[in-house]
N, C-alpha and C positions, 0 to 999 in steps of 0.2 A: 610574196605579196600578202599583205594583211587583209583579212575580211572584217567588215564592220563599218560603223558610221563614225564620221568625225564629229567633234564637239559642235562645230558650226551647223552641220546638218541637223543634229538633234535640237539645237536651239531654234532653228528656223521652223521645224515641225511643231515644237512646243508653242512658239509664238502664233503660228497659224491656228492651232487648236484652241488657244486662248482667245483669239479674235473671233473665231466661229462660236465659241461658247458665250461670249459677250453678246453677240448678235442674237443668238437664240434666247438668251435671258431677257433681252429688251422686248423681243416680239412676244414671248410668253406673258410678260407683264402687261403688255398692251391687250392681249387676248383676254386676260383675266379682268381687266377694266371693262372691256366690252361685254363680257359675260355677266358681270355684276350689274351693269346698266340694263341688260336684257332682263335680268331677274327683277329689277326695280320696276320696269315697264310692265312686266307680266303681273307683278303683285298689285300695281295700281289698277290694272284692268280687272283682276280677280276681285279686288275690294269693291270696285264699281259694280261688277256683275252681282256680287253678293248683296249689295245694297238694293239693286234693282229687284232681285228675287225676294228680298225681305219686303220691299214695297208691294210687290205683286201679291204676296201672301197676306198682307195686312189690309189690302183695299177691299173693304166690304162696307155696306151701309152702316153697320154698327160701330165702325172704327173711323174716326175723323181723320182726314188727310193731313191736316197741319200737325196734329199730334204724332201721327205715324211717321211722317217724313222728317219731322223735327226732333223732338226729345227722344222718342223711342228709337229712331234710327241712330241718333248719337250714342245712346246707351248700347245699342247692338254693335255698332262699328267699334267703339272704343272699349267694349267689354269683352273682346275675345277674338274678333276676326282680323284685327289689325296686325299684319306681320311686321317683322323688324328688318331694318336695313341690312343687307348681306355683309357689308364691310365693318360697320362699327356697332351694330345692334341697336341703333336709335330707332324711334318710331317714325313712321311716315306722317306727313302733315294732313290732317283731316279737318275741314272747316265747313260750317254752314254759312255761306256768304250773305244770305238774305234773312231778314229779321223774322219772317213768317215760317222759316224752316222749309221752304218749298224747293230748295235745291241744296246740293252739297258739292264739295270739291275735295279731291284727294290728290296730293302732290308728293313727288319724290325728287330729290336733287340728284341729277346724273353726275357721275364721277368724271367722265371724259372731258366735258366742257363746262361743268358746274351750272348747267342750265336746269330749269324746273320742268319736269314732265308732269302735267296735270290732267285730270279727267273731271269734267263738270257735268252733272246731270240734273235734270228738272224732275220734281216729283210727279207732276201731272203732265203726262205726255200723250 
């Protein structure tokens, strides 16, 4: 009696291993997308906190609010604290939606569902 595996048995095992590898690859890809979206949300929150701390540092009687929250904050945010998107290296979207510079908005496009994740803050709170 011969010991060993038949060709059919080996092909079945290889097919099962290939199927399992494909399932794992899909779930790992999904986990990577979720991880990059988490990084985007954390970056937006960090930018917002950084802007709030900048605002708190600059609010004193000799420093006018509109200038602080508008032009100076724009220079501060766009001049170095703005991280880049984890998948393509592009910048996040930062805007001053009001003409007096009293608020700002930081947005990132999420990868999973292509929605916008934004954080809006007011200068005078």
